[in-house]
C-alpha positions in Angstrom: -37.4 -29.1 -245.4 -39.3 -30.2 -248.4 -43.0 -30.9 -247.8 -44.2 -31.4 -251.4 -42.3 -34.4 -252.6 -43.5 -37.1 -250.2 -45.8 -39.9 -251.3 -48.8 -41.4 -249.6 -49.0 -43.0 -246.2 -47.8 -46.4 -245.0 -49.7 -47.8 -242.0 -49.2 -51.0 -240.0 -52.4 -52.9 -239.8 -53.7 -52.7 -236.3 -55.9 -54.9 -234.0 -59.1 -56.0 -235.7 -60.7 -52.6 -235.9 -61.0 -49.2 -234.5 -63.4 -46.6 -233.3 -64.7 -43.3 -233.7 -67.1 -40.8 -235.0 -67.9 -41.7 -238.6 -70.8 -42.8 -240.7 -72.4 -46.0 -239.5 -72.6 -49.4 -241.2 -72.9 -52.8 -239.7 -72.8 -55.2 -242.7 -76.6 -55.4 -243.0 -77.0 -57.3 -239.7 -77.7 -54.5 -237.2 -81.2 -53.7 -236.2 -82.8 -50.4 -237.1 -82.8 -49.6 -233.4 -79.1 -50.0 -233.1 -78.5 -48.0 -236.3 -80.6 -45.1 -235.1 -78.7 -45.1 -231.8 -75.3 -45.0 -233.4 -76.3 -42.4 -236.0 -77.4 -40.3 -233.0 -73.9 -40.7 -231.5 -72.2 -39.8 -234.7 -74.2 -36.6 -235.0 -73.3 -35.5 -231.5 -69.6 -36.2 -231.9 -69.4 -34.4 -235.3 -71.2 -31.5 -233.6 -68.6 -31.5 -230.9 -65.8 -31.3 -233.4 -67.5 -28.4 -235.2 -67.8 -26.5 -231.9 -64.1 -27.2 -231.1 -63.1 -25.7 -234.4 -65.3 -22.6 -234.2 -63.4 -19.4 -234.4 -60.2 -21.2 -235.3 -59.5 -20.0 -238.9 -56.8 -17.6 -238.2 -53.9 -19.9 -238.8 -55.3 -22.3 -241.3 -54.8 -20.0 -244.3 -51.1 -20.3 -244.2 -51.3 -24.1 -244.6 -52.2 -23.7 -248.2 -49.4 -21.3 -249.0 -47.0 -24.0 -250.0 -47.2 -26.3 -253.1 -50.0 -28.9 -253.0 -48.4 -32.3 -252.9 -49.2 -34.7 -255.7 -51.2 -37.9 -254.9 -49.3 -41.1 -255.3 -49.8 -44.8 -254.6 -49.1 -46.0 -251.1 -45.4 -46.8 -250.6 -43.1 -47.4 -247.7 -40.9 -44.5 -247.0 -38.1 -46.5 -245.4 -37.9 -44.1 -242.4 -38.2 -45.4 -238.9 -41.4 -44.9 -236.9 -41.5 -42.5 -234.1 -40.2 -44.1 -230.9 -41.1 -41.7 -228.1 -44.5 -41.2 -226.3 -46.1 -38.5 -224.2 -48.9 -39.6 -221.9 -49.1 -42.9 -223.8 -49.5 -41.2 -227.2 -46.8 -41.3 -229.8 -44.8 -38.0 -230.0 -41.6 -36.5 -231.4 -42.6 -36.7 -235.0 -40.3 -35.5 -237.8 -40.6 -31.9 -239.0 -41.7 -32.8 -242.5 -44.7 -34.1 -244.5 -44.0 -37.7 -243.4 -44.0 -36.7 -239.7 -47.3 -34.7 -240.2 -49.0 -37.8 -241.6 -47.7 -40.0 -238.8 -48.9 -37.5 -236.2 -52.3 -37.2 -237.8 -52.8 -41.0 -237.9 -51.9 -41.4 -234.2 -53.9 -38.4 -233.1 -57.0 -39.7 -234.9 -56.7 -42.9 -232.8 -56.3 -41.0 -229.6 -59.3 -38.7 -230.3 -61.6 -41.6 -230.9 -60.4 -43.8 -228.0 -62.5 -45.0 -225.0 -60.4 -42.6 -222.8 -62.2 -39.7 -224.4 -65.3 -40.6 -222.3 -63.4 -39.8 -219.1 -63.0 -36.1 -218.3 -59.6 -36.6 -216.6 -58.2 -38.8 -219.4 -59.8 -36.7 -222.2 -58.2 -33.5 -220.9 -54.8 -35.3 -220.7 -55.1 -36.3 -224.3 -56.0 -32.8 -225.4 -53.1 -31.3 -223.5 -50.8 -33.7 -225.4 -52.0 -33.4 -229.0 -53.7 -30.0 -229.3 -51.9 -26.8 -230.0 -51.5 -24.9 -226.7 -53.6 -21.9 -227.9 -56.5 -24.2 -228.8 -56.6 -26.5 -225.8 -59.1 -24.5 -223.8 -61.5 -24.3 -226.7 -61.4 -28.0 -227.3 -61.9 -28.8 -223.6 -64.9 -26.5 -223.4 -66.5 -27.9 -226.5 -66.0 -31.5 -225.7 -67.2 -31.0 -222.1 -70.5 -29.9 -223.6 -70.6 -32.9 -225.9 -69.7 -35.7 -223.4 -72.7 -35.2 -221.2 -74.5 -37.8 -219.0 -77.1 -38.0 -221.6 -74.5 -38.7 -224.3 -72.8 -41.4 -222.2 -76.2 -43.1 -221.7 -76.8 -43.0 -225.5 -73.7 -45.1 -226.1 -74.5 -47.5 -223.3 -72.3 -46.2 -220.5 -73.3 -45.0 -217.1 -74.0 -41.3 -216.7 -70.5 -40.7 -215.3 -68.9 -42.3 -218.4 -68.0 -45.6 -216.6 -68.8 -48.9 -218.2 -71.7 -50.9 -216.7 -70.8 -54.1 -214.8 -70.6 -57.1 -217.0 -70.0 -55.2 -220.2 -67.0 -54.1 -222.3 -67.0 -50.7 -223.9 -65.5 -50.5 -227.3 -64.3 -47.3 -229.0 -61.4 -47.8 -231.4 -60.2 -46.4 -234.7 -57.9 -47.9 -237.3 -56.3 -45.5 -239.8 -56.4 -47.0 -243.3 -54.3 -44.3 -244.9 -53.4 -40.6 -244.9 -53.1 -37.8 -247.5 -51.6 -34.3 -247.2 -53.8 -31.8 -249.0 -51.9 -28.7 -248.1 -48.5 -27.9 -246.5 -46.0 -25.2 -245.7 -42.9 -25.2 -243.6 -44.7 -25.2 -240.2 -48.3 -26.2 -241.1 -50.0 -29.1 -242.8 -53.5 -30.3 -243.5 -53.8 -34.1 -243.4 -56.8 -36.3 -244.2 -56.9 -39.7 -242.3 -59.2 -42.4 -243.8 -60.4 -44.5 -240.9 -62.5 -47.5 -239.9 -64.0 -47.5 -236.5 -65.7 -49.6 -233.8 -68.1 -48.2 -231.3 -70.5 -49.9 -228.9 -71.0 -52.0 -225.8 -70.1 -55.7 -225.9 -72.3 -57.8 -223.6 -75.1 -60.4 -223.8 -77.9 -58.0 -223.1 -76.4 -54.9 -224.7 -78.8 -52.7 -226.6 -75.9 -50.8 -228.2 -73.9 -53.6 -229.8 -70.5 -52.8 -231.4 -70.9 -51.5 -234.9 -68.4 -50.6 -237.6 -68.1 -47.2 -239.4 -66.0 -45.6 -242.1 -65.0 -41.9 -242.0 -62.3 -39.4 -242.9 -60.8 -37.1 -240.3 -59.2 -33.8 -241.6 -56.6 -32.4 -239.2 -54.9 -29.1 -239.6 -51.6 -29.4 -237.8 -49.1 -26.8 -236.7 -45.4 -27.3 -235.8 -45.1 -25.9 -232.2 -43.0 -26.8 -229.3 -40.9 -29.2 -231.4 -43.8 -31.3 -232.5 -46.9 -31.4 -234.7 -50.1 -30.3 -232.8 -53.7 -30.1 -233.9 -55.2 -26.7 -234.6 -58.5 -27.8 -236.0 -60.3 -31.0 -236.8 -63.3 -31.9 -239.0 -64.9 -35.1 -240.1 -67.0 -36.6 -242.9 -68.4 -40.1 -243.6 -66.7 -42.6 -245.9 -65.3 -43.7 -248.2 -67.1 -47.0 -247.2 -66.6 -50.3 -248.9 -69.4 -52.7 -249.9 -70.4 -54.6 -246.8 -69.0 -58.2 -246.7 -70.8 -61.3 -245.7 -69.0 -61.8 -242.4 -70.9 -63.4 -239.6 -71.2 -61.1 -236.6 -69.2 -62.3 -233.6 -70.8 -63.0 -230.2 -70.6 -60.3 -227.5 -68.1 -62.5 -225.6 -65.8 -62.9 -228.7 -65.9 -59.1 -229.3 -65.1 -58.3 -225.6 -62.3 -60.8 -225.5 -60.7 -59.4 -228.8 -60.8 -55.8 -227.5 -59.2 -56.8 -224.2 -56.5 -59.1 -225.7 -55.4 -57.2 -228.9 -53.4 -54.1 -228.3 -52.9 -51.1 -230.6 -50.0 -49.9 -232.8 -48.0 -46.8 -233.4 -48.8 -45.6 -236.9 -46.1 -44.2 -239.2 -46.0 -43.1 -242.8 
């Protein structure tokens, strides 16, 4: 297997936006109250990721033992996208740099989905995409992050359910991926993302806002697939806000309900 000769990522543009835990921007139209609320959410989620990664440096060193891939312009690889799924999440990625990038993009989407706010669904996601030796640590850290207080901060009920008459939005759209280190069985992949987070509804005090962030996933080949060992995140790169008119709560809720997601592949 050669991990150093692949180019950059190809993604298929998804439904009008995506979630997750990045820096916050709302095109200059959000109120300071909404901005403060979402910034608070971002801080909590980044802290959760940091806790999940604590004490996990034993296997990351080998990821840098191989040649560092050269950056290149985005180009289609010509390979087929992964076709299998496990628990609704794409799986069965190829054992090469391309497969690692595809896995990282799809895992970034899963980790920032609305399902993460449900304990049962969150644990199922972690069992699917996290390396077996790290699952317990991720579960413990995220259980401490997704508290009743946190759920209320994003507009949900204390148990993580969505209030009647509202639509909860938590989506991420990968814009591109980059391998920063790779060896035969490990890879570190950065995923540049745009995200949506908030509660769509006429009287919502947590309207859906947009953010830009970069997830860094350290992956390990285990059990015949790529799995996450550690994850970290930083804000940006973020483009200059456009002059788009913010949609109504009804339009946003309808879009989230009607537009499905995609499988991302390099």
